[in-house]
N, CA, C and O atoms as CSV, one atom per row, in Angstrom:
chain,resi,resn,atom,element,x,y,z
A,1,MET,N,N,18.724,29.222,6.781
A,1,MET,CA,C,18.522,28.381,8.005
A,1,MET,C,C,18.673,26.901,7.474
A,1,MET,O,O,18.107,26.520,6.450
A,2,PRO,N,N,19.433,26.148,8.204
A,2,PRO,CA,C,19.692,24.753,7.675
A,2,PRO,C,C,18.484,23.807,8.052
A,2,PRO,O,O,17.751,24.003,9.021
A,3,THR,N,N,18.372,22.786,7.188
A,3,THR,CA,C,17.289,21.809,7.486
A,3,THR,C,C,17.944,20.517,7.905
A,3,THR,O,O,19.035,20.153,7.465
A,4,ASN,N,N,17.192,19.814,8.816
A,4,ASN,CA,C,17.743,18.558,9.313
A,4,ASN,C,C,16.993,17.413,8.581
A,4,ASN,O,O,17.140,16.258,8.980
A,5,TYR,N,N,16.209,17.692,7.544
A,5,TYR,CA,C,15.459,16.659,6.782
A,5,TYR,C,C,16.057,16.587,5.377
A,5,TYR,O,O,16.309,17.603,4.729
A,6,ILE,N,N,16.276,15.327,4.926
A,6,ILE,CA,C,16.762,15.241,3.602
A,6,ILE,C,C,15.802,14.284,2.851
A,6,ILE,O,O,15.233,13.357,3.428
A,7,GLY,N,N,15.658,14.552,1.561
A,7,GLY,CA,C,14.964,13.508,0.683
A,7,GLY,C,C,15.815,12.394,0.292
A,7,GLY,O,O,16.962,12.616,-0.095
A,8,VAL,N,N,15.337,11.192,0.364
A,8,VAL,CA,C,16.054,9.951,0.157
A,8,VAL,C,C,16.011,9.624,-1.321
A,8,VAL,O,O,14.945,9.494,-1.922
A,9,ALA,N,N,17.188,9.497,-1.886
A,9,ALA,CA,C,17.381,9.226,-3.286
A,9,ALA,C,C,17.576,7.826,-3.706
A,9,ALA,O,O,17.693,7.530,-4.895
A,10,GLY,N,N,17.613,6.974,-2.769
A,10,GLY,CA,C,17.879,5.553,-3.056
A,10,GLY,C,C,18.952,4.931,-2.412
A,10,GLY,O,O,19.221,5.250,-1.254
A,11,ILE,N,N,19.655,4.015,-3.061
A,11,ILE,CA,C,20.919,3.393,-2.379
A,11,ILE,C,C,22.056,3.726,-3.145
A,11,ILE,O,O,22.022,3.607,-4.369
A,12,GLY,N,N,23.171,4.176,-2.487
A,12,GLY,CA,C,24.415,4.464,-2.957
A,12,GLY,C,C,24.716,5.937,-3.140
A,12,GLY,O,O,23.809,6.761,-3.254
A,13,ALA,N,N,25.981,6.255,-3.167
A,13,ALA,CA,C,26.335,7.621,-3.094
A,13,ALA,C,C,25.951,8.354,-4.429
A,13,ALA,O,O,25.921,9.584,-4.472
A,14,ASP,N,N,25.680,7.626,-5.440
A,14,ASP,CA,C,25.245,8.153,-6.776
A,14,ASP,C,C,23.745,8.064,-7.016
A,14,ASP,O,O,23.252,8.300,-8.119
A,15,ALA,N,N,23.060,7.728,-5.983
A,15,ALA,CA,C,21.587,7.501,-6.074
A,15,ALA,C,C,20.739,8.708,-6.664
A,15,ALA,O,O,19.749,8.512,-7.369
A,16,ALA,N,N,21.168,9.878,-6.346
A,16,ALA,CA,C,20.375,11.036,-6.843
A,16,ALA,C,C,20.562,11.190,-8.326
A,16,ALA,O,O,19.781,11.917,-8.940
A,17,ALA,N,N,21.525,10.572,-8.945
A,17,ALA,CA,C,21.761,10.655,-10.459
A,17,ALA,C,C,21.199,9.582,-11.190
A,17,ALA,O,O,21.203,9.578,-12.421
A,18,LEU,N,N,20.665,8.576,-10.434
A,18,LEU,CA,C,20.081,7.378,-11.141
A,18,LEU,C,C,18.845,7.637,-11.893
A,18,LEU,O,O,18.063,8.524,-11.548
A,19,PRO,N,N,18.649,6.860,-12.942
A,19,PRO,CA,C,17.295,7.039,-13.732
A,19,PRO,C,C,16.191,6.465,-12.869
A,19,PRO,O,O,16.513,5.672,-11.984
A,20,ALA,N,N,14.984,6.774,-13.034
A,20,ALA,CA,C,13.747,6.376,-12.376
A,20,ALA,C,C,13.613,4.891,-12.305
A,20,ALA,O,O,13.140,4.369,-11.295
A,21,ASP,N,N,14.018,4.169,-13.359
A,21,ASP,CA,C,13.720,2.792,-13.478
A,21,ASP,C,C,14.938,1.834,-12.923
A,21,ASP,O,O,14.956,0.610,-13.049
A,22,ASP,N,N,15.948,2.624,-12.286
A,22,ASP,CA,C,17.056,1.750,-11.655
A,22,ASP,C,C,16.508,1.079,-10.356
A,22,ASP,O,O,15.772,1.730,-9.615
A,23,ARG,N,N,16.802,-0.034,-10.103
A,23,ARG,CA,C,16.472,-0.795,-8.860
A,23,ARG,C,C,16.885,-0.158,-7.639
A,23,ARG,O,O,16.273,-0.451,-6.612
A,24,ARG,N,N,17.898,0.729,-7.591
A,24,ARG,CA,C,18.420,1.422,-6.434
A,24,ARG,C,C,17.801,2.773,-6.295
A,24,ARG,O,O,18.102,3.464,-5.321
A,25,ALA,N,N,16.918,3.223,-7.238
A,25,ALA,CA,C,16.453,4.552,-7.123
A,25,ALA,C,C,15.362,4.718,-5.991
A,25,ALA,O,O,14.605,3.803,-5.668
A,26,GLY,N,N,15.357,5.913,-5.451
A,26,GLY,CA,C,14.482,6.275,-4.335
A,26,GLY,C,C,13.506,7.321,-4.846
A,26,GLY,O,O,13.435,7.540,-6.055
A,27,MET,N,N,12.743,7.981,-3.963
A,27,MET,CA,C,11.692,8.900,-4.348
A,27,MET,C,C,12.294,10.191,-4.923
A,27,MET,O,O,11.688,10.813,-5.795
A,28,PHE,N,N,13.444,10.587,-4.459
A,28,PHE,CA,C,13.949,11.853,-4.925
A,28,PHE,C,C,15.234,11.666,-5.797
A,28,PHE,O,O,16.011,10.739,-5.568
A,29,GLY,N,N,15.434,12.562,-6.792
A,29,GLY,CA,C,16.624,12.547,-7.576
A,29,GLY,C,C,16.783,13.920,-8.289
A,29,GLY,O,O,15.880,14.756,-8.307
A,30,TYR,N,N,17.963,14.088,-8.857
A,30,TYR,CA,C,18.270,15.408,-9.466
A,30,TYR,C,C,17.421,15.595,-10.720
A,30,TYR,O,O,16.777,16.636,-10.849
A,31,ASP,N,N,17.387,14.638,-11.654
A,31,ASP,CA,C,16.846,14.722,-12.986
A,31,ASP,C,C,15.773,13.682,-13.195
A,31,ASP,O,O,15.642,13.207,-14.323
A,32,ARG,N,N,15.004,13.293,-12.220
A,32,ARG,CA,C,13.919,12.269,-12.472
A,32,ARG,C,C,12.693,12.676,-11.649
A,32,ARG,O,O,12.797,13.338,-10.616
A,33,MET,N,N,11.592,12.275,-12.124
A,33,MET,CA,C,10.300,12.507,-11.493
A,33,MET,C,C,9.784,11.227,-11.072
A,33,MET,O,O,9.599,10.375,-11.941
A,34,MET,N,N,9.532,10.976,-9.900
A,34,MET,CA,C,8.919,9.745,-9.328
A,34,MET,C,C,7.449,9.895,-9.170
A,34,MET,O,O,6.990,10.910,-8.646
A,35,THR,N,N,6.699,8.944,-9.592
A,35,THR,CA,C,5.190,8.928,-9.402
A,35,THR,C,C,4.717,7.674,-8.633
A,35,THR,O,O,5.337,6.612,-8.675
A,36,ALA,N,N,3.639,7.854,-7.965
A,36,ALA,CA,C,3.163,6.714,-7.107
A,36,ALA,C,C,3.061,5.355,-7.795
A,36,ALA,O,O,3.171,4.336,-7.114
A,37,HIS,N,N,2.857,5.289,-9.103
A,37,HIS,CA,C,2.626,4.010,-9.849
A,37,HIS,C,C,3.987,3.284,-9.967
A,37,HIS,O,O,4.026,2.066,-10.137
A,38,ARG,N,N,5.160,4.082,-9.870
A,38,ARG,CA,C,6.424,3.495,-9.985
A,38,ARG,C,C,6.860,2.893,-8.674
A,38,ARG,O,O,7.871,2.190,-8.661
A,39,VAL,N,N,6.180,3.114,-7.577
A,39,VAL,CA,C,6.608,2.597,-6.300
A,39,VAL,C,C,6.068,1.233,-6.062
A,39,VAL,O,O,5.022,1.083,-5.429
A,40,LYS,N,N,6.753,0.217,-6.554
A,40,LYS,CA,C,6.383,-1.104,-6.523
A,40,LYS,C,C,6.543,-1.752,-5.113
A,40,LYS,O,O,5.906,-2.770,-4.839
A,41,ASP,N,N,7.365,-1.185,-4.240
A,41,ASP,CA,C,7.583,-1.664,-2.921
A,41,ASP,C,C,6.443,-1.284,-1.970
A,41,ASP,O,O,6.376,-1.808,-0.859
A,42,GLY,N,N,5.537,-0.374,-2.391
A,42,GLY,CA,C,4.417,0.098,-1.609
A,42,GLY,C,C,4.749,1.492,-0.910
A,42,GLY,O,O,5.817,1.693,-0.333
A,43,LEU,N,N,3.798,2.370,-1.013
A,43,LEU,CA,C,3.925,3.730,-0.507
A,43,LEU,C,C,4.336,3.712,0.974
A,43,LEU,O,O,5.190,4.499,1.381
A,44,GLY,N,N,3.765,2.864,1.750
A,44,GLY,CA,C,3.941,2.741,3.221
A,44,GLY,C,C,5.355,1.996,3.506
A,44,GLY,O,O,5.725,1.839,4.670
A,45,SER,N,N,6.068,1.582,2.507
A,45,SER,CA,C,7.328,0.921,2.708
A,45,SER,C,C,8.523,1.583,1.933
A,45,SER,O,O,9.570,0.989,1.673
A,46,THR,N,N,8.230,2.943,1.581
A,46,THR,CA,C,9.283,3.683,0.860
A,46,THR,C,C,9.339,5.046,1.581
A,46,THR,O,O,8.354,5.729,1.862
A,47,ILE,N,N,10.711,5.367,1.858
A,47,ILE,CA,C,10.945,6.546,2.478
A,47,ILE,C,C,10.966,7.716,1.591
A,47,ILE,O,O,11.588,7.660,0.530
A,48,LEU,N,N,10.294,8.832,1.969
A,48,LEU,CA,C,10.445,10.196,1.322
A,48,LEU,C,C,11.536,10.902,1.863
A,48,LEU,O,O,12.404,11.366,1.124
A,49,PHE,N,N,11.576,11.040,3.245
A,49,PHE,CA,C,12.592,11.959,3.859
A,49,PHE,C,C,12.953,11.286,5.270
A,49,PHE,O,O,12.209,10.487,5.839
A,50,VAL,N,N,14.140,11.696,5.735
A,50,VAL,CA,C,14.572,11.219,7.053
A,50,VAL,C,C,15.408,12.341,7.695
A,50,VAL,O,O,15.934,13.206,6.995
A,51,GLU,N,N,15.521,12.319,8.987
A,51,GLU,CA,C,16.257,13.276,9.738
A,51,GLU,C,C,17.745,12.976,9.692
A,51,GLU,O,O,18.154,11.821,9.574
A,52,THR,N,N,18.548,14.026,9.784
A,52,THR,CA,C,19.888,13.869,9.770
A,52,THR,C,C,20.597,15.097,10.475
A,52,THR,O,O,20.093,16.219,10.429
A,53,THR,N,N,21.711,14.853,11.086
A,53,THR,CA,C,22.456,15.974,11.659
A,53,THR,C,C,23.899,16.092,10.943
A,53,THR,O,O,24.760,16.871,11.352
A,54,ARG,N,N,24.064,15.295,9.902
A,54,ARG,CA,C,25.380,15.321,9.222
A,54,ARG,C,C,25.219,16.081,7.889
A,54,ARG,O,O,24.322,15.812,7.090
A,55,ASP,N,N,26.145,17.049,7.695
A,55,ASP,CA,C,26.228,17.870,6.365
A,55,ASP,C,C,24.924,18.446,6.109
A,55,ASP,O,O,24.396,18.288,5.009
A,56,VAL,N,N,24.313,19.156,7.116
A,56,VAL,CA,C,23.097,19.878,6.891
A,56,VAL,C,C,23.432,21.130,6.178
A,56,VAL,O,O,24.590,21.547,6.189
A,57,GLY,N,N,22.447,21.775,5.538
A,57,GLY,CA,C,22.515,23.048,4.898
A,57,GLY,C,C,21.182,23.595,4.623
A,57,GLY,O,O,20.164,23.036,5.032
A,58,PRO,N,N,21.171,24.773,3.877
A,58,PRO,CA,C,19.798,25.360,3.607
A,58,PRO,C,C,19.064,24.568,2.552
A,58,PRO,O,O,19.665,24.166,1.556
A,59,TRP,N,N,17.806,24.339,2.740
A,59,TRP,CA,C,16.986,23.626,1.811
A,59,TRP,C,C,17.157,24.174,0.402
A,59,TRP,O,O,17.263,23.406,-0.554
A,60,ALA,N,N,17.184,25.536,0.259
A,60,ALA,CA,C,17.299,26.052,-1.153
A,60,ALA,C,C,18.628,25.700,-1.810
A,60,ALA,O,O,18.751,25.748,-3.034
A,61,ARG,N,N,19.527,25.381,-1.076
A,61,ARG,CA,C,20.894,25.051,-1.706
A,61,ARG,C,C,20.750,23.874,-2.705
A,61,ARG,O,O,21.301,23.888,-3.806
A,62,GLY,N,N,20.007,22.894,-2.274
A,62,GLY,CA,C,19.941,21.691,-3.216
A,62,GLY,C,C,21.125,20.773,-3.024
A,62,GLY,O,O,21.931,20.923,-2.106
A,63,GLY,N,N,21.192,19.820,-3.926
A,63,GLY,CA,C,22.301,18.877,-3.802
A,63,GLY,C,C,22.252,17.936,-2.667
A,63,GLY,O,O,21.173,17.588,-2.187
A,64,PRO,N,N,23.455,17.487,-2.195
A,64,PRO,CA,C,23.491,16.451,-1.167
A,64,PRO,C,C,23.041,16.972,0.244
A,64,PRO,O,O,22.745,16.211,1.166
A,65,THR,N,N,23.018,18.339,0.326
A,65,THR,CA,C,22.501,18.817,1.681
A,65,THR,C,C,20.969,18.557,1.827
A,65,THR,O,O,20.414,18.592,2.925
A,66,THR,N,N,20.373,18.316,0.760
A,66,THR,CA,C,18.919,18.157,0.873
A,66,THR,C,C,18.361,16.758,0.125
A,66,THR,O,O,17.241,16.304,0.362
A,67,VAL,N,N,19.178,16.229,-0.683
A,67,VAL,CA,C,18.779,14.970,-1.358
A,67,VAL,C,C,20.083,14.063,-1.333
A,67,VAL,O,O,21.168,14.498,-1.719
A,68,ARG,N,N,19.922,12.900,-0.899
A,68,ARG,CA,C,21.067,12.035,-0.859
A,68,ARG,C,C,20.638,10.537,-0.805
A,68,ARG,O,O,19.537,10.191,-0.380
A,69,GLY,N,N,21.568,9.691,-1.258
A,69,GLY,CA,C,21.391,8.306,-1.197
A,69,GLY,C,C,21.821,7.731,0.159
A,69,GLY,O,O,22.579,8.373,0.886
A,70,VAL,N,N,21.336,6.502,0.511
A,70,VAL,CA,C,21.746,5.815,1.594
A,70,VAL,C,C,23.036,5.044,1.170
A,70,VAL,O,O,22.931,4.159,0.322
A,71,ASP,N,N,24.156,5.318,1.680
A,71,ASP,CA,C,25.374,4.722,1.303
A,71,ASP,C,C,25.742,3.595,2.146
A,71,ASP,O,O,26.236,3.806,3.254
A,72,PRO,N,N,25.531,2.341,1.686
A,72,PRO,CA,C,25.769,1.093,2.560
A,72,PRO,C,C,27.158,1.061,3.124
A,72,PRO,O,O,27.362,0.443,4.169
A,73,ALA,N,N,28.203,1.735,2.451
A,73,ALA,CA,C,29.530,1.744,2.867
A,73,ALA,C,C,29.831,2.684,4.104
A,73,ALA,O,O,30.873,2.569,4.748
A,74,ASP,N,N,28.935,3.545,4.374
A,74,ASP,CA,C,28.985,4.483,5.409
A,74,ASP,C,C,28.359,3.965,6.653
A,74,ASP,O,O,27.342,4.486,7.110
A,75,HIS,N,N,28.935,2.971,7.197
A,75,HIS,CA,C,28.273,2.120,8.225
A,75,HIS,C,C,28.880,2.553,9.633
A,75,HIS,O,O,30.059,2.904,9.655
A,76,PRO,N,N,28.225,2.548,10.666
A,76,PRO,CA,C,26.686,2.384,10.811
A,76,PRO,C,C,25.875,3.520,10.195
A,76,PRO,O,O,26.352,4.655,10.197
A,77,LEU,N,N,24.762,3.293,9.707
A,77,LEU,CA,C,23.964,4.242,8.942
A,77,LEU,C,C,23.193,5.271,9.968
A,77,LEU,O,O,23.001,6.443,9.646
A,78,THR,N,N,22.806,4.780,11.122
A,78,THR,CA,C,22.110,5.611,12.100
A,78,THR,C,C,22.873,5.822,13.335
A,78,THR,O,O,23.719,5.014,13.718
A,79,GLY,N,N,22.555,6.994,14.013
A,79,GLY,CA,C,23.088,7.263,15.298
A,79,GLY,C,C,23.802,8.704,15.278
A,79,GLY,O,O,24.004,9.330,14.237
A,80,PRO,N,N,24.124,9.108,16.448
A,80,PRO,CA,C,24.800,10.415,16.543
A,80,PRO,C,C,25.971,10.525,15.569
A,80,PRO,O,O,26.809,9.625,15.511
A,81,GLY,N,N,26.041,11.628,14.792
A,81,GLY,CA,C,27.145,11.739,13.933
A,81,GLY,C,C,27.178,10.938,12.707
A,81,GLY,O,O,28.110,11.051,11.910
A,82,ARG,N,N,26.182,10.119,12.521
A,82,ARG,CA,C,26.182,9.136,11.396
A,82,ARG,C,C,25.240,9.815,10.280
A,82,ARG,O,O,24.649,10.876,10.483
A,83,PRO,N,N,25.170,9.129,9.150
A,83,PRO,CA,C,24.409,9.741,7.992
A,83,PRO,C,C,22.924,10.104,8.376
A,83,PRO,O,O,22.379,11.067,7.836
A,84,PHE,N,N,22.293,9.356,9.280
A,84,PHE,CA,C,20.976,9.520,9.692
A,84,PHE,C,C,20.808,9.382,11.072
A,84,PHE,O,O,21.206,8.377,11.661
A,85,GLY,N,N,20.200,10.392,11.683
A,85,GLY,CA,C,19.942,10.448,13.178
A,85,GLY,C,C,19.234,11.635,13.647
A,85,GLY,O,O,19.528,12.750,13.216
A,86,GLY,N,N,18.270,11.438,14.551
A,86,GLY,CA,C,17.408,12.597,14.966
A,86,GLY,C,C,17.705,13.307,16.130
A,86,GLY,O,O,16.830,13.499,16.974
A,87,LEU,N,N,18.958,13.757,16.280
A,87,LEU,CA,C,19.335,14.410,17.508
A,87,LEU,C,C,19.306,15.938,17.428
A,87,LEU,O,O,19.865,16.581,18.317
A,88,HIS,N,N,18.696,16.550,16.426
A,88,HIS,CA,C,18.824,17.941,16.192
A,88,HIS,C,C,18.001,18.891,17.111
A,88,HIS,O,O,18.143,20.110,17.015
A,89,GLY,N,N,17.160,18.343,17.982
A,89,GLY,CA,C,16.360,19.271,18.781
A,89,GLY,C,C,16.772,19.267,20.185
A,89,GLY,O,O,15.906,19.595,20.996
A,90,LEU,N,N,17.950,18.952,20.633
A,90,LEU,CA,C,18.289,18.686,21.990
A,90,LEU,C,C,18.299,20.000,22.770
A,90,LEU,O,O,18.213,19.968,23.998
A,91,ASN,N,N,18.400,21.158,22.104
A,91,ASN,CA,C,18.376,22.470,22.840
A,91,ASN,C,C,17.045,23.183,22.865
A,91,ASN,O,O,16.932,24.341,23.269
A,92,ARG,N,N,16.045,22.452,22.419
A,92,ARG,CA,C,14.600,22.927,22.376
A,92,ARG,C,C,14.069,22.826,23.905
A,92,ARG,O,O,14.614,22.129,24.761
A,93,PRO,N,N,13.007,23.569,24.097
A,93,PRO,CA,C,12.288,23.388,25.390
A,93,PRO,C,C,11.681,21.988,25.491
A,93,PRO,O,O,11.407,21.364,24.466
A,94,LEU,N,N,11.461,21.475,26.735
A,94,LEU,CA,C,11.040,20.167,26.923
A,94,LEU,C,C,9.660,19.741,26.134
A,94,LEU,O,O,9.572,18.605,25.667
A,95,PRO,N,N,8.717,20.572,26.017
A,95,PRO,CA,C,7.501,20.088,25.347
A,95,PRO,C,C,7.839,19.872,23.851
A,95,PRO,O,O,7.115,19.119,23.200
A,96,CYS,N,N,8.877,20.477,23.275
A,96,CYS,CA,C,9.107,20.208,21.835
A,96,CYS,C,C,10.281,19.350,21.566
A,96,CYS,O,O,10.643,19.123,20.412
A,97,ARG,N,N,10.880,18.872,22.596
A,97,ARG,CA,C,12.105,18.098,22.428
A,97,ARG,C,C,11.721,16.729,21.695
A,97,ARG,O,O,10.733,16.081,22.042
A,98,PRO,N,N,12.551,16.343,20.681
A,98,PRO,CA,C,12.181,15.031,20.058
A,98,PRO,C,C,12.694,13.858,20.902
A,98,PRO,O,O,13.532,14.025,21.788
A,99,ARG,N,N,12.179,12.703,20.608
A,99,ARG,CA,C,12.696,11.478,21.255
A,99,ARG,C,C,14.025,11.259,20.889
A,99,ARG,O,O,14.418,11.496,19.746
A,100,LEU,N,N,14.888,10.739,21.946
A,100,LEU,CA,C,16.294,10.564,21.513
A,100,LEU,C,C,16.455,9.067,21.128
A,100,LEU,O,O,15.673,8.193,21.503
A,101,GLY,N,N,17.525,8.858,20.357
A,101,GLY,CA,C,17.921,7.524,19.960
A,101,GLY,C,C,17.291,7.070,18.610
A,101,GLY,O,O,17.135,5.880,18.337
A,102,GLY,N,N,16.952,8.058,17.811
A,102,GLY,CA,C,16.411,7.712,16.468
A,102,GLY,C,C,16.108,8.830,15.640
A,102,GLY,O,O,16.551,9.957,15.861
A,103,SER,N,N,15.273,8.503,14.579
A,103,SER,CA,C,15.005,9.519,13.621
A,103,SER,C,C,13.623,9.381,13.185
A,103,SER,O,O,13.044,8.295,13.155
A,104,ASN,N,N,13.015,10.669,12.793
A,104,ASN,CA,C,11.710,10.659,12.270
A,104,ASN,C,C,11.876,10.268,10.743
A,104,ASN,O,O,12.804,10.727,10.079
A,105,VAL,N,N,10.938,9.402,10.218
A,105,VAL,CA,C,11.066,9.002,8.839
A,105,VAL,C,C,9.725,9.284,8.226
A,105,VAL,O,O,8.715,8.774,8.709
A,106,GLY,N,N,9.672,10.127,7.115
A,106,GLY,CA,C,8.427,10.278,6.479
A,106,GLY,C,C,8.278,9.339,5.213
A,106,GLY,O,O,9.116,9.333,4.311
A,107,LEU,N,N,7.168,8.565,5.219
A,107,LEU,CA,C,7.059,7.561,4.144
A,107,LEU,C,C,6.118,8.117,2.996
A,107,LEU,O,O,5.347,9.056,3.191
A,108,ALA,N,N,6.236,7.503,1.857
A,108,ALA,CA,C,5.511,7.989,0.678
A,108,ALA,C,C,3.990,7.915,0.851
A,108,ALA,O,O,3.274,8.528,0.059
A,109,ASP,N,N,3.485,7.226,1.804
A,109,ASP,CA,C,2.025,7.173,2.028
A,109,ASP,C,C,1.501,8.399,2.923
A,109,ASP,O,O,0.322,8.553,3.241
A,110,GLY,N,N,2.540,9.227,3.271
A,110,GLY,CA,C,2.146,10.338,4.143
A,110,GLY,C,C,2.297,10.167,5.696
A,110,GLY,O,O,2.099,11.100,6.474
A,111,SER,N,N,2.657,8.921,6.083
A,111,SER,CA,C,2.736,8.650,7.418
A,111,SER,C,C,4.222,8.921,7.868
A,111,SER,O,O,5.154,8.925,7.063
A,112,VAL,N,N,4.363,9.138,9.165
A,112,VAL,CA,C,5.739,9.308,9.705
A,112,VAL,C,C,6.019,8.211,10.787
A,112,VAL,O,O,5.179,7.918,11.638
A,113,ARG,N,N,7.082,7.706,10.714
A,113,ARG,CA,C,7.512,6.589,11.596
A,113,ARG,C,C,8.721,7.035,12.353
A,113,ARG,O,O,9.343,8.039,12.008
A,114,TYR,N,N,9.087,6.252,13.452
A,114,TYR,CA,C,10.256,6.553,14.165
A,114,TYR,C,C,11.222,5.396,13.968
A,114,TYR,O,O,10.962,4.263,14.374
A,115,LEU,N,N,12.385,5.727,13.309
A,115,LEU,CA,C,13.471,4.686,13.086
A,115,LEU,C,C,14.455,4.842,14.152
A,115,LEU,O,O,15.139,5.864,14.211
A,116,ARG,N,N,14.586,3.766,15.113
A,116,ARG,CA,C,15.531,3.791,16.166
A,116,ARG,C,C,17.047,3.730,15.610
A,116,ARG,O,O,17.326,3.116,14.581
A,117,ASP,N,N,17.917,4.365,16.319
A,117,ASP,CA,C,19.286,4.311,15.897
A,117,ASP,C,C,19.967,2.936,15.863
A,117,ASP,O,O,20.983,2.709,15.205
A,118,ASP,N,N,19.288,1.981,16.671
A,118,ASP,CA,C,19.890,0.641,16.576
A,118,ASP,C,C,19.150,-0.285,15.733
A,118,ASP,O,O,19.204,-1.503,15.901
A,119,ALA,N,N,18.415,0.319,14.769
A,119,ALA,CA,C,17.565,-0.497,13.672
A,119,ALA,C,C,18.640,-1.082,12.852
A,119,ALA,O,O,19.726,-0.536,12.661
A,120,ASP,N,N,18.238,-2.349,12.326
A,120,ASP,CA,C,19.087,-3.067,11.386
A,120,ASP,C,C,19.251,-2.152,10.123
A,120,ASP,O,O,18.289,-1.532,9.671
A,121,SER,N,N,20.463,-2.090,9.589
A,121,SER,CA,C,20.726,-1.258,8.429
A,121,SER,C,C,19.972,-1.716,7.237
A,121,SER,O,O,19.633,-0.925,6.357
A,122,ALA,N,N,19.709,-2.967,7.199
A,122,ALA,CA,C,18.930,-3.674,6.123
A,122,ALA,C,C,17.543,-3.067,5.961
A,122,ALA,O,O,17.002,-3.055,4.855
A,123,VAL,N,N,16.960,-2.565,7.043
A,123,VAL,CA,C,15.730,-2.023,7.028
A,123,VAL,C,C,15.708,-0.608,6.256
A,123,VAL,O,O,14.893,-0.325,5.377
A,124,LEU,N,N,16.674,0.184,6.698
A,124,LEU,CA,C,16.871,1.499,6.012
A,124,LEU,C,C,17.164,1.327,4.542
A,124,LEU,O,O,16.586,2.037,3.720
A,125,LEU,N,N,18.053,0.398,4.176
A,125,LEU,CA,C,18.407,0.191,2.717
A,125,LEU,C,C,17.166,-0.266,1.934
A,125,LEU,O,O,16.978,0.106,0.776
A,126,ALA,N,N,16.297,-1.104,2.609
A,126,ALA,CA,C,15.174,-1.593,1.854
A,126,ALA,C,C,14.113,-0.514,1.745
A,126,ALA,O,O,13.421,-0.441,0.729
A,127,LEU,N,N,13.967,0.300,2.728
A,127,LEU,CA,C,12.979,1.422,2.633
A,127,LEU,C,C,13.437,2.572,1.665
A,127,LEU,O,O,12.619,3.389,1.242
A,128,ALA,N,N,14.721,2.612,1.339
A,128,ALA,CA,C,15.251,3.659,0.511
A,128,ALA,C,C,14.859,3.630,-0.957
A,128,ALA,O,O,14.909,4.613,-1.697
A,129,THR,N,N,14.436,2.321,-1.336
A,129,THR,CA,C,14.124,2.249,-2.769
A,129,THR,C,C,12.661,2.172,-3.077
A,129,THR,O,O,11.857,1.858,-2.200
A,130,VAL,N,N,12.293,2.454,-4.315
A,130,VAL,CA,C,10.817,2.485,-4.673
A,130,VAL,C,C,10.454,1.103,-5.344
A,130,VAL,O,O,9.288,0.713,-5.398
A,131,ALA,N,N,11.465,0.419,-5.826
A,131,ALA,CA,C,11.262,-0.795,-6.547
A,131,ALA,C,C,12.365,-1.817,-6.355
A,131,ALA,O,O,12.739,-2.472,-7.328
A,132,GLY,N,N,12.920,-1.998,-5.134
A,132,GLY,CA,C,13.989,-2.866,-4.855
A,132,GLY,C,C,13.556,-4.302,-4.754
A,132,GLY,O,O,14.380,-5.214,-4.821
A,133,GLY,N,N,12.264,-4.510,-4.593
A,133,GLY,CA,C,11.701,-5.878,-4.604
A,133,GLY,C,C,11.911,-6.616,-3.224
A,133,GLY,O,O,11.760,-7.834,-3.131
A,134,GLU,N,N,12.258,-5.835,-2.182
A,134,GLU,CA,C,12.414,-6.422,-0.912
A,134,GLU,C,C,11.192,-7.005,-0.269
A,134,GLU,O,O,10.190,-6.295,-0.350
A,135,THR,N,N,11.067,-8.130,0.341
A,135,THR,CA,C,9.954,-8.597,0.983
A,135,THR,C,C,10.307,-8.991,2.362
A,135,THR,O,O,11.477,-9.261,2.635
A,136,GLY,N,N,9.331,-9.043,3.284
A,136,GLY,CA,C,9.565,-9.542,4.593
A,136,GLY,C,C,10.527,-8.629,5.400
A,136,GLY,O,O,11.481,-9.109,6.011
A,137,LEU,N,N,10.264,-7.361,5.388
A,137,LEU,CA,C,11.126,-6.353,6.033
A,137,LEU,C,C,11.123,-6.730,7.585
A,137,LEU,O,O,10.090,-7.041,8.177
A,138,PRO,N,N,12.372,-6.671,8.179
A,138,PRO,CA,C,12.395,-6.949,9.588
A,138,PRO,C,C,11.809,-5.745,10.259
A,138,PRO,O,O,11.813,-4.643,9.709
A,139,GLY,N,N,11.262,-5.975,11.551
A,139,GLY,CA,C,10.612,-4.820,12.308
A,139,GLY,C,C,11.536,-3.632,12.459
A,139,GLY,O,O,12.756,-3.784,12.412
A,140,TRP,N,N,11.006,-2.527,12.627
A,140,TRP,CA,C,11.735,-1.315,12.836
A,140,TRP,C,C,11.052,-0.472,13.697
A,140,TRP,O,O,11.529,0.623,13.996
């Protein structure tokens, strides 16, 4: 069964292969272990996972179907058919149907936020790293 949630590896198509101390690294990667003390941007300002409808596959498969970086070149980043977007439940019964026009985002502090499809791409890019040094994130 395919999953519509992916672990965020950081910024760039190569993000999953980055070492843990790289400025573009995110919470997930192929050969790195991230710990809370490495999250300099704050646990509540760092994405663990996000919804997607693009290139989904079984969680057990691994690779880019379950862990991928936010590629700034693949613009726009959010919306239907884009790298990140939460439209996967449209055929569910009404009580279970997700809100349209955005994605659920799990943060490293355990909270879940809603990222609108029209959110500034800079927000998603800033939230994708553990130690990017971004300050003053615009609202999302």
